[in-house]
C-alpha positions as CSV (number, residue, x, y, z in Angstrom):
1,M,-17.5,15.2,-31.5
2,Y,-16.4,13.8,-28.1
3,K,-18.4,10.7,-28.3
4,N,-16.3,9.5,-31.2
5,N,-12.9,9.9,-29.4
6,K,-12.8,6.2,-28.6
7,Y,-12.4,5.5,-32.3
8,L,-9.2,7.4,-32.6
9,P,-6.7,4.6,-32.0
10,L,-3.7,6.7,-33.1
11,L,-4.2,9.3,-30.5
12,D,-1.1,9.3,-28.4
13,I,-1.5,8.9,-24.6
14,F,0.5,12.0,-24.0
15,V,-2.0,14.0,-26.0
16,I,-4.7,12.5,-23.9
17,F,-2.9,13.7,-20.8
18,E,-2.8,17.2,-22.2
19,L,-6.5,17.1,-23.1
20,L,-7.3,16.0,-19.6
21,K,-5.8,19.3,-18.3
22,I,-7.8,21.3,-20.8
23,W,-11.1,19.4,-20.3
24,E,-10.9,19.3,-16.5
25,I,-13.1,22.3,-16.0
26,S,-15.2,22.3,-19.2
27,L,-16.3,18.7,-19.5
28,L,-19.2,17.1,-17.6
29,I,-18.5,14.3,-15.1
30,T,-19.6,11.7,-17.6
31,K,-17.0,12.7,-20.1
32,R,-14.3,12.9,-17.4
33,K,-15.1,9.3,-16.6
34,F,-14.9,8.3,-20.3
35,L,-11.4,9.8,-20.6
36,F,-10.4,8.1,-17.3
37,F,-11.2,4.7,-18.8
38,I,-9.3,5.4,-22.0
39,L,-6.2,6.3,-19.9
40,T,-6.4,3.3,-17.6
41,D,-7.0,1.0,-20.5
42,K,-3.8,2.2,-22.3
43,V,-1.7,2.2,-19.2
44,F,-2.8,-1.2,-18.1
45,S,-2.0,-2.6,-21.6
46,L,1.5,-1.2,-21.3
47,I,2.0,-2.7,-17.9
48,T,0.8,-6.1,-19.0
49,F,3.1,-6.0,-22.0
50,F,6.2,-5.2,-20.1
51,C,5.6,-7.5,-17.1
52,K,5.3,-11.2,-17.8
53,K,6.2,-12.5,-14.3
54,T,4.0,-11.7,-11.3
55,F,6.1,-13.1,-8.5
56,T,9.8,-13.5,-7.9
57,V,11.5,-14.6,-4.7
58,S,14.7,-13.5,-3.0
59,T,15.6,-14.9,0.4
60,S,18.2,-12.2,1.0
61,G,16.1,-9.3,-0.3
62,S,18.7,-8.6,-3.0
63,S,16.5,-8.0,-6.0
64,G,19.0,-6.0,-8.1
65,M,17.9,-2.5,-7.2
66,S,20.3,0.5,-6.9
67,Q,21.0,1.8,-3.4
68,G,19.7,5.1,-2.4
69,L,20.0,7.4,0.5
70,Q,17.1,8.0,2.8
71,K,16.5,11.5,4.2
72,K,16.6,11.9,7.9
73,S,13.7,13.7,9.5
74,N,13.8,15.7,12.8
75,S,11.1,15.5,15.4
76,S,9.2,18.5,14.1
77,N,9.1,17.0,10.6
78,K,7.8,13.8,12.1
79,Q,5.0,15.6,13.9
80,E,4.2,17.5,10.7
81,K,4.1,14.2,8.8
82,Q,1.8,12.6,11.3
83,S,-0.6,15.5,11.2
84,K,-0.6,15.5,7.4
85,V,-1.2,11.7,7.2
86,D,-4.0,11.8,9.7
87,R,-5.7,14.7,7.8
88,I,-5.3,13.0,4.5
89,F,-6.8,9.6,5.6
90,S,-9.6,11.3,7.4
91,G,-10.5,13.1,4.2
92,I,-10.5,10.0,2.0
93,S,-11.7,7.2,4.4
94,D,-15.1,6.8,2.8
95,K,-13.6,6.5,-0.7
96,Y,-10.5,4.7,0.2
97,D,-11.5,1.2,-1.1
98,L,-12.8,2.7,-4.3
99,M,-9.6,4.6,-5.1
100,N,-7.4,1.5,-4.3
101,D,-9.5,-0.5,-6.8
102,I,-9.2,2.2,-9.5
103,M,-5.5,2.9,-9.1
104,S,-4.4,-0.7,-9.0
105,F,-7.0,-2.1,-11.4
106,G,-8.2,-4.2,-8.4
107,L,-4.8,-5.9,-8.2
108,H,-4.2,-4.8,-4.6
109,R,-6.8,-7.4,-3.5
110,I,-4.9,-10.2,-5.2
111,W,-1.7,-9.1,-3.6
112,K,-3.3,-9.0,-0.1
113,Q,-4.7,-12.5,-0.8
114,E,-1.2,-13.7,-1.6
115,L,0.1,-12.3,1.7
116,I,-2.6,-14.1,3.7
117,K,-2.0,-17.4,1.9
118,K,1.6,-17.3,3.2
119,I,0.3,-17.4,6.8
120,K,-0.5,-20.8,8.4
121,I,-3.2,-19.5,10.7
122,K,-4.5,-21.6,13.6
123,E,-7.7,-20.9,15.6
124,K,-5.8,-20.0,18.8
125,D,-3.4,-17.6,17.1
126,M,-3.4,-14.0,18.0
127,I,-2.9,-11.6,15.0
128,L,-2.2,-7.9,15.1
129,D,-3.0,-6.0,11.9
130,L,-1.1,-2.8,11.9
131,A,-2.3,0.2,9.9
132,T,-5.5,-1.8,9.5
133,G,-7.2,0.9,7.4
134,S,-10.5,-0.2,6.0
135,G,-9.9,-3.8,7.2
136,D,-9.0,-5.7,4.0
137,L,-6.5,-8.0,5.6
138,L,-8.7,-8.6,8.7
139,E,-11.5,-9.7,6.3
140,L,-9.2,-12.2,4.6
141,I,-7.8,-13.5,7.9
142,K,-11.3,-14.1,9.3
143,K,-12.2,-16.1,6.2
144,E,-9.2,-18.4,6.9
145,S,-9.7,-18.8,10.6
146,D,-11.7,-17.6,13.6
147,C,-8.6,-16.6,15.4
148,I,-8.1,-13.6,17.7
149,C,-7.6,-10.4,15.6
150,V,-6.7,-6.9,16.7
151,G,-7.0,-4.0,14.2
152,Y,-4.6,-1.2,15.1
153,D,-4.5,2.2,13.3
154,S,-3.6,5.8,14.1
155,N,-6.7,7.1,12.2
156,I,-10.1,6.7,13.8
157,E,-12.1,7.4,10.6
158,M,-10.3,4.6,8.8
159,M,-11.0,2.1,11.6
160,M,-14.7,3.1,11.6
161,E,-14.8,2.1,7.9
162,A,-13.3,-1.3,8.9
163,K,-15.9,-1.7,11.7
164,K,-18.7,-1.1,9.2
165,K,-17.3,-3.6,6.7
166,L,-16.7,-6.2,9.3
167,K,-19.5,-5.6,11.8
168,K,-20.4,-9.3,11.9
169,Q,-16.9,-10.3,12.9
170,K,-15.4,-10.4,16.4
171,I,-12.4,-8.0,16.0
172,F,-10.8,-5.8,18.6
173,Y,-9.9,-2.3,17.4
174,I,-7.3,0.0,19.0
175,N,-6.4,3.6,18.0
176,G,-2.6,4.2,18.4
177,M,0.8,4.7,17.0
178,A,3.0,2.0,15.6
179,E,6.0,3.5,17.4
180,K,4.4,2.6,20.8
181,I,2.3,-0.5,20.6
182,P,0.3,-0.9,23.9
183,F,0.9,-4.6,24.4
184,K,3.3,-6.7,26.4
185,T,6.4,-8.4,25.0
186,N,5.8,-11.7,23.2
187,T,2.0,-11.2,22.7
188,F,1.3,-12.0,19.0
189,D,1.9,-15.0,16.8
190,F,1.7,-13.0,13.6
191,I,1.7,-9.3,12.7
192,T,0.4,-8.1,9.3
193,L,0.8,-4.8,7.6
194,S,-0.2,-3.8,4.1
195,F,0.6,-0.4,2.4
196,G,1.1,1.4,5.8
197,L,4.7,1.1,6.8
198,R,5.7,4.2,4.7
199,N,3.2,6.3,6.6
200,F,4.9,5.6,10.0
201,N,6.8,8.5,11.6
202,N,9.7,6.4,12.7
203,I,10.1,3.2,10.7
204,P,13.1,1.8,12.7
205,K,11.3,2.4,16.0
206,S,8.1,0.8,14.6
207,L,10.0,-2.3,13.5
208,M,11.6,-2.6,17.0
209,E,8.1,-2.4,18.5
210,I,6.8,-5.1,16.1
211,K,9.7,-7.3,17.0
212,R,9.0,-6.7,20.7
213,V,5.3,-7.7,20.7
214,L,5.9,-10.8,18.5
215,K,6.2,-14.2,20.2
216,K,9.4,-16.2,19.7
217,K,9.3,-17.8,16.2
218,G,6.5,-15.3,15.4
219,K,6.4,-13.8,11.9
220,F,5.9,-10.3,10.5
221,Y,4.2,-10.1,7.1
222,C,4.7,-6.7,5.3
223,L,3.2,-5.8,1.9
224,E,4.4,-2.5,0.6
225,F,5.3,-0.6,-2.6
226,S,8.9,-1.2,-3.7
227,E,11.3,-0.6,-6.5
228,I,10.7,-2.1,-10.0
229,N,13.6,-4.0,-11.4
230,N,12.9,-3.6,-15.1
231,R,13.9,-0.1,-16.3
232,S,11.3,0.1,-19.1
233,F,8.5,-1.0,-16.8
234,R,9.8,1.4,-14.1
235,N,9.5,4.3,-16.6
236,I,6.0,3.3,-17.5
237,F,5.0,3.2,-13.8
238,H,6.7,6.6,-13.3
239,F,4.5,8.1,-15.9
240,Y,1.4,6.4,-14.6
241,S,2.1,7.7,-11.1
242,K,1.7,11.2,-12.4
243,L,-1.9,10.4,-13.3
244,I,-2.8,9.2,-9.8
245,P,-3.3,12.8,-8.3
246,I,-5.5,13.7,-11.2
247,Y,-7.6,10.6,-10.6
248,G,-7.9,11.7,-6.9
249,K,-9.1,15.1,-7.9
250,L,-11.6,13.9,-10.5
251,I,-13.0,11.0,-8.5
252,V,-12.8,12.0,-4.8
253,N,-11.9,15.7,-5.1
254,N,-8.7,15.3,-3.2
255,E,-5.5,15.8,-5.2
256,E,-3.4,16.4,-2.1
257,A,-4.0,12.9,-0.7
258,Y,-2.8,11.1,-3.9
259,S,0.1,13.5,-4.4
260,Y,1.3,12.4,-1.0
261,L,0.8,8.8,-1.9
262,I,3.1,9.1,-4.9
263,Q,5.7,11.0,-2.9
264,S,5.7,8.5,-0.1
265,I,6.2,5.7,-2.6
266,K,9.2,7.5,-4.0
267,E,10.8,8.0,-0.6
268,F,10.1,4.6,0.8
269,P,13.1,2.2,1.1
270,N,13.5,-0.4,-1.7
271,Q,13.6,-4.2,-1.1
272,I,17.3,-4.2,-0.1
273,Q,17.0,-1.2,2.2
274,L,13.9,-2.4,3.9
275,T,15.6,-5.8,4.5
276,K,18.5,-4.1,6.1
277,K,16.2,-2.2,8.4
278,L,14.4,-5.4,9.4
279,L,17.8,-7.1,10.2
280,K,18.8,-4.1,12.2
281,A,15.6,-4.3,14.2
282,G,16.5,-7.8,15.2
283,F,14.8,-10.1,12.6
284,R,17.0,-12.9,11.4
285,K,15.2,-14.8,8.7
286,I,13.8,-12.7,5.9
287,E,12.2,-13.7,2.6
288,V,11.2,-11.1,-0.1
289,F,8.6,-11.8,-2.7
290,D,8.5,-9.3,-5.5
291,I,5.1,-8.6,-7.1
292,L,4.8,-7.4,-10.7
293,D,8.6,-7.3,-10.9
294,G,8.9,-5.0,-7.8
295,V,5.9,-2.7,-8.0
296,A,5.3,-4.1,-4.6
297,S,6.9,-6.7,-2.4
298,I,6.1,-8.9,0.5
299,H,8.7,-9.2,3.3
300,V,8.2,-12.2,5.6
301,S,10.4,-11.7,8.6
302,E,11.0,-14.2,11.4
303,L,12.6,-13.8,14.8
């Protein structure tokens, strides 16, 4: 009976979602994977339909999003967040790349390539990759130039994954917090960061540190989830985001990690708000490139 489910084209995606809850315990892993591919296929089709343009540009960061208030966290909440983030990434480090590919349909790799294409890297440049994770940006940077690279992350397990992946490359790795970068002022030509800013305990302080260690005329390249401009597409993404923790449970047996992921995206500043934070930190020239109408955005900030 189950093997014929793929021939039921009129089966509504919401019914599939309910079936997922019922089948979660009873079905074997092969049938869970089968249902997963049905879901991703339908969702990706909807995303493709509602989103025709991949990149849009705003030099001011004003992409038409509504303003929202950001909750203030006290010191105890920040410590609790850091502990939670560290525990989560330690638990998923070996499956991190796999889940990124599944959740974004592999698109995160294209987005990271677009970020690196915007950097005019020279061999003598020094680049700091913050929240380096499993080293995706470092790998792309090294393909462009044999420049001096430093991978910096608060989670040792994630950095170990990067070292395994890039063991043939000469890269320096440092374990530390973005709020206190252990380098002198005016050290780096470029600083890169992909999908990590929202995990920092204190974003304003981290941005100040990034500005401090950048050389004059240096640039900060930040790729992060943002706010979708199109309301219909935003609703589709909102529904899809509810599936992410289920993917996490089925594939890597870690629902908490991907529940946190979705919550962190919801709480993160949108394009306008992040631009204001960058300006407040001391950056003067900021360009914003929306990806998939605002699913993510690249902020290029110059001193």
